N, C-alpha and C positions, 0 to 999 in steps of 0.2 A: 395530419397527423397526430396521434394521442397517441405517446409514448409515457410507460409507466416503468420507472427503474424502482427498485429497490436496495438496498444498504443498511450496514449497522449504524449509519451515522447522516445527518443533512448538512453538506456544507460546512465540514469538521472533519477536520484530517486531510491525508490525501486523497483514498478514495471517494471522501465524499465530497471533498473542491472538483474530483473530474465527472463525479454524477452532476455534479451542479453546472457545471462549466458544460458538459455535454446537452443540459436542459435548457441551459440561459439560449444555446446554437440551433436546441431546436425550435425556441420562442421566436428566435431571430426570423427562422424561415416558415414561420408562418403557421406554425403546429405548437401542439398540446403539451408540456410537460409537467407530469408528476411525480416526485418521490417519496416511495415509503421509507421510514426511517422506525429505527428503534430510541433512540438515545445521542442525545449531544447533538444539537438544531445550534444554527447561527443562520442569519437571515438567507431566503434563499429567491431567487425568481420563479422558480418551481411551487406548485400548489404542493403544499407538505401534508402527507395523511403519517398518522403515529402510531406506531405496532407496538401492540399491549403496553405493560407500565409497571413498574416497578416490583411488583407481586409477582408479575409472571417471570420476571429474570432471575429474580430470587430463586423460585421454584424451580427453572430450566440449570440455575446455577449450582443448586443442591443436587439434582439428577444426573449431573455432570459430575460432580466434585465424588459423590457416592456410587455413581453408577457406572459414570465412563456411558453415557447416553450424552456427548453432546448433540447437539440438533435433533433429538426426540424431546423437547421437554415445547413450552410454547404451546400448549393443544388448542385453547380457547381465543388466545391472540392468533395465532392463525387460521383459524377457524373465520376469524370476525376479518380478517385480510381477505380474505377467498370471498367473501359475501364482498363488499366492498369494490372487490376487483372483478366479480359479474356489474355489479353497481355502472363503475367508471367505462366499461368494457374499452379495453386502449387497444392500440391497433396492433403495438407492440408491446413488450416487456421484458423488461433490461434488466440480470441480475447482475450485482456487484458480489458485495462480502455476504453470504447467507449465514454463515456464523457469526459468534457472537452471543450466544444466549438470548435469542429473538424470535426464532422462526423453527416451526416443526418439518422438517423438508417431506415427513411422508404425508400426512395434509398438505399439504403444499402442494408435490407433485401428482398425489391420487388427481387433485384437482385440475391440474394443468393437462395432464394426460388426458381428461375426456372434453377439454375444449379446444386441446390446438390452436392456439394461441401461437402466432410467431415470435420466439425466443433467442432475445443474445445473450453469452454469459461471460462477461469479463474477469479470467482468473487472477487475483493479484495473488493468490498462495496455493497450494497443494491438500487443502482440507479437502474439495470433493472426491477426489480420489484415494483416498488412504484412512484405515480406519480408526485411528484416530489424529494425526501430526499435521500440522499444515506445515512442514519444513522436515527433510529425511534425510539431504545432501551429507550434513553435516555427521549424521551418526553413518553415514557408510550401508544404510537399509533399501531393499529394493523386494520388499515383499509386498510393496503395493502393484508388482507388477502381476503379481498373480494371487495370492490372497494373504490379506495382513494377519498376524496371532502373535504374539507376546510382544507386546511394543515397547519398546526400550524408551519409550519416550510420554510414558503417560503422566509421568510427573511434573510434563509441559504443557504449555499452553493448549486445548484446553485440559487445564489440571483436571487426573483423576488421581486420589486418594488413595483407594482403595483394589474397586473393579479394574479387569481388563477385557474390555468388549469389542477390542478392535477387529476378533474374526468378526462378531455380528454385525456389527455396523460397516465395516467393509461388504459384506456380502448386501445390505439392505442399500447400502447407496449403489452399488452396481444392478442390484433390482428397478430401484429408482428411477435412475438417471439416465439407464438405457433405455432406447425405444421412442424418444419423441421424435414426433413428427417432425416437427419445423426447428429446428435448433442450429444456433453456429454460435461454435465458441473464439473466444477472441484470448490472445497472448500479450501482456505486453513487452512480451521480449522474447526471441529463439531460443533460449534455454528451456524458460516452460516450454515453450511450444515440444518440443522435444519430448520431455518426458508427458507431455499429454498424448503424442503420437503412440507413446508404448500400452499408454494407459486403456482401463476400461470402457474411456471416452472417446477412444480410438475411431469411433467409427462415423463419428462428425466432423461435417470440415472447421477447420481452426486458420483463423486466421493470425497473423500478427498488427499488432496497433501500439505503436508506442507509447508512455502515456506521455500528454503536454503539459504544458505552464505556462500559465496566464501573463504571456509577456510585456501585457501593460501595467500589470500591477509587480510582477519581479522582473526590475530592472538594475541597474547599476545607479546607483543614489547617494545624496550627501551620507556619511557614516558618523558626523562630527556629534551630532542632539546624539547619539542610541549611545557613541563612547562617551560621553558624557554623564548621561542617566547612569551607564554599570560602571562608572568608575574604571573605563580601560586606556591605559594611559601608554601603552606597548601595541607593538605589532603584535596580532593573534591572528591563529589559527582558529577554526570552527566546528563543532559537530553538534547537528540538529536532530533529533529522534523526538515522535510522538511519546513512546514509552520506550525508556532505556531501561529494558530486558539483558539479562546477560549477555545473549545474542547480539546485539548491537554495537557491545564493543568499548561500551563503559570502564573494565578494567583494562584494557587494552589504553585506554587515556591516559590512564591512572602511572602506567607502566611508564608510559611514550614522555609524562610528565617527570621523570625523575631521570632521564634523559637529555631533555631536551634546553635547551640554553634557556638559561630565564628571561633574556631577554625578551623571549616570543610567548605569549602569554595563551592559555589554550579556555577559549572561552564554548562552553555548552548548553545549549539549549533543549530546555523539557524536562531538566530537574523537578524532583520531587525533595522535599525537605529530606529524606531520607539518604536521595540518591547524594546530596549537597554535601551533607557528613561522612557518606564512604569518600566522594571524589577529593575532601580534603579542603583547605583552605590554599591553596596553591591553584586553583582549578578557579575558574568562573562560573559559577555555577548560577542560570539562569532560569523560571520557570518556563512552565508550557506557556506560548502566547499563540492566540489566533488571530493577531494583529499582522498582516499581511506587509505592511508597510512598517514595521521595526523588523520586521524579521530579514525585508530587502535589507534594511541597510547594514542588520549584523551581516549578512551575506557580504554584501557590497563594500565594506572596511576589513575583510577578512584578506589575510595573504592567500589562505588556501583553504578548501572544505576538506575535511576530513572525513570518510565513511568508514569504517572499520566493523561493517558487520559480516557478521557468521552466516546468516539466512537472509536472502531477499530475494525478491524478482526482478524487479526494475523502479528502484526508489524513486522517488519526483523531486525526494531533498538532492537527489544529484543536477537531475536541469535545472529545481530553483536556483541553485547556486551560480550554474553558466549562465542563465539568463540575469544572472545579477551579476554577472563580469568575473566571478571569479572560480580558477581552475579546480578540480576534483580530486582526491586522494583517493582511490577505493580498494577495498579488496581483492581479491580475484575470486569473489563469489556471484554466487547465480547469476544473474543478467544485470548485476549494477557496473560493469566492466563496457556493457554494449554503448552507454552514454557519453564515453568518452573517447579522445582520439589522441595521438600525439601531442598534439598542441595544445590540448585542453585539461590532460590530465597525465596521471601516472596508477597503473592497477599495480599491488603488492602481493606476494602471497598474503595466507590470512596467517596470524599470528605473530609474524613477523616486523618486530617492532625494529628495529634496527632501518631496516628498509624502508619501512615507513619515515620512521627521522632522516632518513638519505633522502627520502622522495620529497619534503619540506623543504629541506636547502634544496633541494635541486630547483624548485619551483621559484624559490626567493631568490638565489640567483642568476636566473635565469626569465628574470619579469617581462623582455621582448619579445620571448618564445609564446609564453604563457599569459599572454595579456587579456586585456579585461577585454579588449575591445574583438579578440578570436571567440575565444569564451561565449560573447555576445551571440555575433555572429553564427556561431556551431546553436546555438539555441532559437536562434531566430530560422534559421534554416532545417529545421530536425525535430524541435521539441515544440513550436508555437501550440497552444490549446486547440485554436480555429483550425490552420490544420490539421493536424493527427485528429480531434476527433467530427470532421467534415467524412473521413474515412465511417465516422461511425452509422452519421445519416445514410451514408450509399450501400449499409451493411441493411439496415431497417429496408430502405426499398427495395432491395435484392429479396428481404424476407417477404414483402408482403407480393411480390412479384411472383415469387413458390407458392404462397398460399392462395 
């Protein structure tokens, strides 16, 4: 079985690592794995195919910023990709994120409708069934159910400075993504699956497969060396994000710092220099790292992992933390609460800093209940990448039988 996955990144970030883990499992089962990606790459077990170049990305960015036509740039890069798909002739094509300034969905789906290859599409956000945004729940917008227009989120990723083409984008996506002969949709969360069932994609089978984590790499380890490296000399809580946008809760950490006892340090991983200045000297900022060993040590040493996210699907950072034995405190956002139970974390209302503060002390003062052993066992039982991604292989075989 030859599987081609398409994603913005290769073995980088949560979605890139998911594709990598699926590819590794395909190879272990005697198959062939190829990952096509646009940017940010780490060493991979799969064969890698680069999509486009910096110039393609730049033109797509301009088309998005000026005309709100994200997903309709990168014409030449996508033409080259479909020629490569013809050459490779994969048995299965598996989409992850198709946005990110690197693909022309018109070119891609016009091609796929002629080839009728079995398709699996994992939805990491809502972009495919909206006219612009990746998440809409935080602004209580329901236009995606029937027809997007007058988008309230053109200033959010993928940012458009002037135009609002949400109506046209929505209509074209609906036309392009409908009527595929052999496509199955995957949602990592029950939360997103419910939205898919109400969208124009409801014609397809929708299967929930939770994200998994590499439990051999994300595991409880000594944090002594990492604390020395970053000069962490107190108990600490941790936050981790690939990109600290406003919706990831950086501002909430700053508010939390003002009321949290100084004996508890706040450590945030993934901050840029600009973010570090914004956070101030009382928050320990660490630049983004692809070093999983460092991440595991940082998770392992923390009293709790804090995820004050305002928009999310099924965040991998939650289960990375659990795999390292650290309980999770998350906002009641999207599918984020689905990864924790009464003994592995606490769910609080969005924006309630006092409740967040109290949850931290609840976990610190009840360490037997929220123990590393219980958190680790939950990850082993529910979120092992090998177990979760085995479900993808079963799905691939199901698609091939249908074909």
